[in-house]
C-alpha positions as a Markdown table, in Angstrom:
| # | Residue | x | y | z |
|---|---|---|---|---|
| 1 | Met | -27.4 | -11.2 | -48.5 |
| 2 | Ser | -25.9 | -12.1 | -45.2 |
| 3 | Leu | -25.6 | -9.7 | -42.3 |
| 4 | Trp | -22.2 | -9.8 | -40.6 |
| 5 | Phe | -21.0 | -8.3 | -37.3 |
| 6 | Tyr | -17.3 | -7.5 | -37.1 |
| 7 | Asp | -15.0 | -7.0 | -34.2 |
| 8 | Thr | -11.9 | -5.0 | -35.3 |
| 9 | Tyr | -9.0 | -4.5 | -33.0 |
| 10 | Gln | -6.8 | -1.4 | -33.7 |
| 11 | Asp | -7.1 | -2.0 | -37.5 |
| 12 | Glu | -4.9 | -5.1 | -37.0 |
| 13 | Thr | -7.5 | -8.0 | -36.6 |
| 14 | His | -10.9 | -8.4 | -38.1 |
| 15 | Phe | -13.1 | -11.2 | -36.7 |
| 16 | Gly | -16.7 | -11.5 | -38.0 |
| 17 | Leu | -19.8 | -13.5 | -37.2 |
| 18 | Arg | -22.7 | -14.0 | -39.5 |
| 19 | Val | -25.8 | -12.7 | -37.8 |
| 20 | Thr | -29.0 | -14.7 | -38.2 |
| 21 | Lys | -31.2 | -12.5 | -36.1 |
| 22 | Ser | -30.8 | -9.2 | -34.2 |
| 23 | Leu | -32.3 | -9.4 | -30.7 |
| 24 | Tyr | -31.3 | -6.1 | -29.1 |
| 25 | His | -29.6 | -2.8 | -30.0 |
| 26 | Gly | -29.3 | 0.1 | -27.6 |
| 27 | Arg | -26.9 | 2.8 | -26.4 |
| 28 | Ser | -26.5 | 3.6 | -22.8 |
| 29 | Glu | -24.6 | 6.6 | -21.5 |
| 30 | Tyr | -21.5 | 4.4 | -21.6 |
| 31 | Gln | -21.6 | 2.2 | -24.7 |
| 32 | Ala | -23.5 | 0.6 | -27.5 |
| 33 | Ile | -25.1 | -2.7 | -26.6 |
| 34 | Asp | -25.8 | -5.4 | -29.2 |
| 35 | Ile | -27.2 | -8.9 | -28.7 |
| 36 | Phe | -27.8 | -11.1 | -31.7 |
| 37 | Glu | -28.1 | -14.7 | -32.8 |
| 38 | Thr | -25.5 | -16.7 | -34.8 |
| 39 | Asp | -25.3 | -20.2 | -36.0 |
| 40 | Leu | -21.7 | -20.7 | -34.8 |
| 41 | Phe | -21.8 | -19.3 | -31.2 |
| 42 | Gly | -25.5 | -19.0 | -30.5 |
| 43 | Lys | -26.5 | -15.7 | -29.0 |
| 44 | Val | -23.7 | -13.1 | -28.7 |
| 45 | Leu | -23.2 | -10.0 | -26.6 |
| 46 | Ala | -21.1 | -7.1 | -28.1 |
| 47 | Leu | -20.3 | -3.8 | -26.4 |
| 48 | Asp | -19.1 | -0.9 | -28.6 |
| 49 | Gly | -18.6 | -3.4 | -31.4 |
| 50 | Val | -16.4 | -5.7 | -29.3 |
| 51 | Phe | -17.5 | -9.3 | -28.7 |
| 52 | Gln | -17.9 | -9.9 | -25.0 |
| 53 | Thr | -19.4 | -13.4 | -24.6 |
| 54 | Ser | -21.7 | -15.9 | -26.3 |
| 55 | Val | -23.9 | -18.7 | -25.2 |
| 56 | Gly | -21.7 | -21.1 | -27.2 |
| 57 | Asp | -18.4 | -20.4 | -25.4 |
| 58 | Glu | -19.0 | -18.3 | -22.3 |
| 59 | Tyr | -18.0 | -21.1 | -20.0 |
| 60 | Tyr | -14.4 | -21.0 | -21.0 |
| 61 | Tyr | -14.1 | -17.4 | -19.7 |
| 62 | His | -16.5 | -17.5 | -16.7 |
| 63 | Glu | -15.3 | -20.8 | -15.3 |
| 64 | Met | -11.7 | -19.9 | -15.6 |
| 65 | Leu | -12.1 | -16.4 | -14.1 |
| 66 | Val | -14.0 | -17.8 | -11.0 |
| 67 | His | -12.9 | -21.3 | -10.1 |
| 68 | Pro | -9.1 | -20.9 | -9.7 |
| 69 | Ala | -9.8 | -18.3 | -7.0 |
| 70 | Leu | -12.9 | -19.9 | -5.4 |
| 71 | Thr | -11.2 | -23.3 | -5.0 |
| 72 | Thr | -8.1 | -21.9 | -3.3 |
| 73 | Ala | -9.2 | -18.9 | -1.2 |
| 74 | Pro | -9.3 | -20.0 | 2.5 |
| 75 | Arg | -12.7 | -18.2 | 2.9 |
| 76 | Val | -15.3 | -17.6 | 0.3 |
| 77 | Arg | -18.2 | -16.2 | 2.4 |
| 78 | Asn | -18.1 | -12.6 | 1.1 |
| 79 | Val | -17.3 | -12.1 | -2.6 |
| 80 | Leu | -17.2 | -8.9 | -4.6 |
| 81 | Val | -17.6 | -8.9 | -8.4 |
| 82 | Ile | -16.8 | -5.7 | -10.3 |
| 83 | Gly | -18.3 | -5.8 | -13.8 |
| 84 | Gly | -19.8 | -8.9 | -15.2 |
| 85 | Gly | -23.1 | -7.5 | -16.5 |
| 86 | Asp | -23.9 | -10.7 | -18.4 |
| 87 | Gly | -24.3 | -12.6 | -15.2 |
| 88 | Gly | -22.0 | -15.5 | -15.9 |
| 89 | Thr | -19.4 | -14.7 | -13.3 |
| 90 | Val | -21.9 | -14.4 | -10.4 |
| 91 | Arg | -23.6 | -17.6 | -11.6 |
| 92 | Glu | -20.3 | -19.5 | -11.1 |
| 93 | Val | -19.6 | -17.8 | -7.8 |
| 94 | Leu | -23.0 | -18.7 | -6.4 |
| 95 | Ser | -22.5 | -22.4 | -7.3 |
| 96 | Tyr | -20.6 | -22.6 | -4.0 |
| 97 | Pro | -22.8 | -23.3 | -1.0 |
| 98 | Glu | -20.0 | -21.8 | 1.2 |
| 99 | Val | -20.7 | -18.3 | -0.4 |
| 100 | Glu | -23.0 | -16.3 | 1.9 |
| 101 | Arg | -22.9 | -12.9 | 0.1 |
| 102 | Val | -22.1 | -11.7 | -3.4 |
| 103 | Thr | -22.1 | -8.1 | -4.3 |
| 104 | Met | -21.9 | -7.3 | -8.0 |
| 105 | Val | -21.0 | -3.7 | -9.0 |
| 106 | Glu | -21.8 | -2.9 | -12.6 |
| 107 | Ile | -21.7 | 0.6 | -13.9 |
| 108 | Asp | -24.1 | 0.1 | -16.8 |
| 109 | Arg | -27.7 | -0.8 | -15.8 |
| 110 | Met | -28.7 | -1.3 | -19.5 |
| 111 | Val | -26.2 | -4.1 | -20.0 |
| 112 | Val | -27.7 | -6.1 | -17.1 |
| 113 | Glu | -31.3 | -5.4 | -18.2 |
| 114 | Ala | -30.6 | -6.4 | -21.8 |
| 115 | Cys | -28.7 | -9.6 | -20.7 |
| 116 | Arg | -31.4 | -10.6 | -18.2 |
| 117 | Glu | -34.0 | -10.4 | -21.0 |
| 118 | His | -32.0 | -11.9 | -23.9 |
| 119 | Leu | -29.3 | -14.0 | -22.4 |
| 120 | Pro | -31.0 | -16.0 | -19.6 |
| 121 | Glu | -28.8 | -19.0 | -20.5 |
| 122 | Ile | -25.8 | -17.2 | -19.2 |
| 123 | Gly | -27.2 | -15.3 | -16.2 |
| 124 | Arg | -29.1 | -18.0 | -14.3 |
| 125 | Ala | -28.5 | -16.7 | -10.8 |
| 126 | Trp | -30.1 | -13.2 | -10.8 |
| 127 | Asp | -32.7 | -14.2 | -8.3 |
| 128 | Asp | -30.4 | -15.9 | -5.8 |
| 129 | Pro | -31.1 | -14.2 | -2.4 |
| 130 | Arg | -27.3 | -14.1 | -1.7 |
| 131 | Leu | -26.8 | -11.7 | -4.6 |
| 132 | Thr | -26.9 | -7.9 | -4.4 |
| 133 | Val | -26.5 | -5.9 | -7.6 |
| 134 | Leu | -25.4 | -2.3 | -7.4 |
| 135 | Phe | -25.3 | 0.0 | -10.4 |
| 136 | Glu | -22.3 | 2.2 | -9.7 |
| 137 | Asp | -18.7 | 2.8 | -10.4 |
| 138 | Gly | -16.6 | -0.2 | -9.2 |
| 139 | Ile | -13.5 | 1.9 | -8.4 |
| 140 | Ala | -15.5 | 4.3 | -6.2 |
| 141 | His | -17.3 | 1.3 | -4.6 |
| 142 | Ile | -14.1 | -0.4 | -3.5 |
| 143 | Glu | -12.6 | 2.9 | -2.3 |
| 144 | Gln | -15.7 | 3.7 | -0.1 |
| 145 | Tyr | -16.3 | 0.1 | 1.1 |
| 146 | Gln | -16.7 | -0.1 | 4.9 |
| 147 | Gly | -18.0 | -3.7 | 5.4 |
| 148 | Glu | -16.2 | -6.7 | 6.7 |
| 149 | Pro | -13.1 | -7.8 | 4.9 |
| 150 | Leu | -13.7 | -9.3 | 1.5 |
| 151 | Asp | -12.7 | -12.9 | 0.9 |
| 152 | Val | -12.5 | -12.7 | -2.9 |
| 153 | Ile | -12.6 | -9.8 | -5.4 |
| 154 | Ile | -13.2 | -10.7 | -9.0 |
| 155 | Val | -12.7 | -8.0 | -11.6 |
| 156 | Asp | -14.7 | -8.9 | -14.7 |
| 157 | Gly | -14.0 | -5.7 | -16.6 |
| 158 | Pro | -13.8 | -4.7 | -20.2 |
| 159 | Asp | -10.6 | -3.6 | -22.1 |
| 160 | Pro | -8.4 | -1.1 | -20.2 |
| 161 | Val | -9.7 | 2.0 | -22.1 |
| 162 | Gly | -12.0 | 4.9 | -21.1 |
| 163 | Pro | -13.7 | 4.7 | -17.7 |
| 164 | Ala | -12.5 | 1.1 | -17.2 |
| 165 | Ala | -8.8 | 2.1 | -17.5 |
| 166 | Gly | -8.6 | 2.6 | -13.7 |
| 167 | Leu | -9.4 | -1.0 | -13.1 |
| 168 | Phe | -6.0 | -2.0 | -14.3 |
| 169 | Glu | -3.8 | 0.5 | -12.3 |
| 170 | Ser | -1.7 | -0.2 | -9.3 |
| 171 | Ser | -3.7 | 2.3 | -7.2 |
| 172 | Phe | -6.8 | 0.3 | -7.7 |
| 173 | Tyr | -5.1 | -3.0 | -6.7 |
| 174 | Arg | -3.7 | -1.3 | -3.6 |
| 175 | Thr | -7.2 | -0.4 | -2.6 |
| 176 | Cys | -8.4 | -3.9 | -3.3 |
| 177 | Arg | -5.6 | -5.3 | -1.1 |
| 178 | Lys | -6.7 | -3.0 | 1.8 |
| 179 | Gln | -10.3 | -4.3 | 1.6 |
| 180 | Leu | -9.4 | -8.0 | 1.4 |
| 181 | Phe | -9.2 | -10.5 | 4.3 |
| 182 | Glu | -5.6 | -11.2 | 5.2 |
| 183 | Ser | -5.6 | -14.3 | 3.1 |
| 184 | Gly | -8.0 | -13.0 | 0.5 |
| 185 | Val | -7.7 | -13.4 | -3.3 |
| 186 | Leu | -8.0 | -10.9 | -6.2 |
| 187 | Val | -8.5 | -12.3 | -9.7 |
| 188 | Leu | -9.0 | -10.3 | -12.9 |
| 189 | Gln | -9.0 | -10.7 | -16.6 |
| 190 | Ser | -5.8 | -9.4 | -18.2 |
| 191 | Glu | -6.3 | -9.3 | -22.0 |
| 192 | Ser | -4.7 | -11.3 | -24.7 |
| 193 | Pro | -1.0 | -12.0 | -24.2 |
| 194 | His | -0.7 | -12.3 | -28.0 |
| 195 | Ile | -2.4 | -9.3 | -29.7 |
| 196 | Met | -2.6 | -7.1 | -26.6 |
| 197 | Arg | 0.9 | -7.9 | -25.3 |
| 198 | Glu | 1.7 | -4.4 | -23.9 |
| 199 | Asp | -1.6 | -4.3 | -21.9 |
| 200 | Phe | -1.0 | -7.8 | -20.6 |
| 201 | Cys | 2.5 | -7.1 | -19.4 |
| 202 | Arg | 1.5 | -3.8 | -17.8 |
| 203 | Ile | -1.4 | -5.4 | -15.9 |
| 204 | Val | 0.9 | -8.1 | -14.6 |
| 205 | Arg | 3.5 | -5.6 | -13.5 |
| 206 | Asn | 0.9 | -3.4 | -11.8 |
| 207 | Val | -0.6 | -6.3 | -9.9 |
| 208 | Arg | 2.9 | -7.5 | -8.8 |
| 209 | Ala | 3.8 | -4.0 | -7.6 |
| 210 | Val | 1.1 | -4.6 | -4.9 |
| 211 | Phe | 0.7 | -8.3 | -4.2 |
| 212 | Pro | 3.7 | -10.5 | -3.3 |
| 213 | Arg | 2.0 | -13.5 | -5.0 |
| 214 | Ala | 0.7 | -12.7 | -8.4 |
| 215 | Arg | 0.5 | -15.3 | -11.1 |
| 216 | Pro | -0.9 | -15.0 | -14.6 |
| 217 | Tyr | -2.7 | -17.9 | -16.2 |
| 218 | Leu | -4.1 | -18.7 | -19.6 |
| 219 | Ser | -7.3 | -20.1 | -21.1 |
| 220 | Pro | -8.9 | -20.3 | -24.6 |
| 221 | Val | -11.8 | -18.1 | -25.3 |
| 222 | Pro | -12.9 | -18.9 | -28.8 |
| 223 | Ile | -15.0 | -15.8 | -29.5 |
| 224 | Tyr | -12.1 | -13.5 | -28.9 |
| 225 | Ala | -10.1 | -12.7 | -32.1 |
| 226 | Ser | -6.9 | -14.2 | -30.7 |
| 227 | Gly | -8.6 | -17.3 | -29.5 |
| 228 | Gly | -6.7 | -17.1 | -26.2 |
| 229 | Trp | -7.0 | -15.0 | -23.0 |
| 230 | Ser | -5.2 | -14.3 | -19.8 |
| 231 | Phe | -6.1 | -13.8 | -16.1 |
| 232 | Val | -4.1 | -12.9 | -13.0 |
| 233 | Phe | -4.4 | -14.5 | -9.6 |
| 234 | Ala | -3.1 | -12.3 | -6.7 |
| 235 | Ser | -2.9 | -12.7 | -3.0 |
| 236 | Asp | -0.6 | -11.9 | 0.0 |
| 237 | Ala | -0.4 | -15.5 | 1.1 |
| 238 | Val | -2.5 | -17.9 | -1.0 |
| 239 | Asp | -0.8 | -20.3 | -3.4 |
| 240 | Pro | -3.1 | -20.7 | -6.5 |
| 241 | Leu | -2.0 | -24.4 | -6.8 |
| 242 | Ala | -3.0 | -25.2 | -3.2 |
| 243 | Val | -6.5 | -26.4 | -4.1 |
| 244 | Asp | -9.3 | -27.3 | -1.8 |
| 245 | Glu | -9.9 | -30.7 | -3.3 |
| 246 | Glu | -13.5 | -31.0 | -2.2 |
| 247 | Arg | -14.4 | -27.6 | -3.6 |
| 248 | Ser | -12.6 | -28.4 | -6.9 |
| 249 | Arg | -14.4 | -31.8 | -7.1 |
| 250 | Arg | -17.8 | -30.1 | -6.8 |
| 251 | Ala | -16.9 | -27.4 | -9.3 |
| 252 | Ser | -15.7 | -29.9 | -11.8 |
| 253 | Gly | -18.9 | -31.8 | -11.5 |
| 254 | His | -21.0 | -29.0 | -13.0 |
| 255 | Cys | -18.4 | -27.2 | -15.2 |
| 256 | Arg | -18.0 | -27.7 | -18.9 |
| 257 | Tyr | -14.3 | -26.7 | -19.0 |
| 258 | Tyr | -12.8 | -26.4 | -15.6 |
| 259 | Asn | -11.5 | -29.5 | -13.8 |
| 260 | Arg | -8.8 | -30.3 | -11.3 |
| 261 | Glu | -6.2 | -31.1 | -14.1 |
| 262 | Ile | -7.0 | -27.9 | -16.0 |
| 263 | His | -6.5 | -25.9 | -12.8 |
| 264 | Asp | -2.9 | -26.9 | -12.6 |
| 265 | Ala | -2.3 | -26.8 | -16.3 |
| 266 | Val | -3.4 | -23.1 | -16.9 |
| 267 | Phe | -0.6 | -21.8 | -14.6 |
| 268 | Ala | 2.0 | -23.6 | -16.7 |
| 269 | Leu | 3.1 | -20.7 | -19.0 |
| 270 | Pro | 4.6 | -21.1 | -22.5 |
| 271 | Asn | 8.3 | -20.0 | -22.6 |
| 272 | Glu | 7.6 | -16.8 | -24.5 |
| 273 | Ile | 4.9 | -15.7 | -22.0 |
| 274 | Arg | 7.0 | -16.8 | -19.1 |
| 275 | Ala | 9.8 | -14.6 | -20.4 |
| 276 | Leu | 7.5 | -11.6 | -20.8 |
| 277 | Val | 6.4 | -11.7 | -17.1 |
| 278 | Ser | 9.5 | -12.9 | -15.3 |
| 279 | Arg | 10.7 | -10.7 | -12.6 |
| 280 | Pro | 14.3 | -9.4 | -13.1 |
| 281 | Gly | 16.7 | -12.3 | -12.7 |
| 282 | Glu | 13.9 | -14.9 | -12.6 |
| 283 | Ala | 14.2 | -16.1 | -16.2 |
| 284 | Glu | 17.9 | -16.8 | -15.7 |
| 285 | Arg | 17.2 | -19.0 | -12.7 |
| 286 | Arg | 14.7 | -21.2 | -14.5 |
C-alpha cells in the first residue's frame, strides 16, 4: 500500500505526492515540519501540511524570487532575507560576488536545522562567511533595525495567515521602505493569482500603497497546487526591466530557470491578471 502526502487548500484543491521514504517529522512551537522522499520531485519540505519546496523544482521559486531584484538594484552589498528557512534564497543571493553581507531572519530554528540536515541540495551556502542567520521575528527585526540602509529586502514568507500575516500588510512595507537605501528594492512572494486571488490582489494593493513602483510578476512553481506563482518587485526608483547586463549574464550562467529573456517575460502579465492589478483608469489607457 502506497503512502501519500496531501496538500489541501481550503477544501477546494487536493494535490498529493506518493511518499517513498519519510526523512523527518517534527513539530516546533510554530508548525509541523515534514521532509520526505518522492519519485516525482525528489525530497520535499512541507510545513503544516503545505508543500513548501522540493529538490526537483525549487529553482523555479528561488531563482525568480532573487534574480529580478539582484540584477536590477543599484547596490547589492547589504541584503536582508526574511524567512527562507530551506536555504535556497540565501544560496542564490550569495552567488553574487558584489554581496558583502546577508542577514537571514527566520523565526523557526527547527526548520533550518531540519533542512540543513536533510536538504543540503537546496541550502548549499550555510557556511558562507558573509551570511548571518538570526532566529527571531522578521517584523520585529525590521522595526528595530539600526544598521546601514539595506540595499535589498527579500521576503520569503509562508502564506499570509497566523504569525506571518503581518508580512503582507502596508505597515510592514512602510517599515521596509524606511530601512532601504534610497534606490533599494523590496521583493516578496505574493501567492497564486489563480486560486488565492483575493490574497494576491490585496498584497499588490498594500505594496502599491507604499512604493511608487510596484510590479507583480509570474513564474511556474510545479509543486504548488495551482502550478503558478506570483511575486512583487517594489522600489521608489528602480525599474525592474533596467537590468545590469553583466550581473544577469553571470546569474544566467549558473541558473536552471532564470535567464535574461525570462527576466523580461515574467513582467508581461496576462490580460486577466493585468486587469486585476491595474490602478484606477490604467486598464482603460492600455
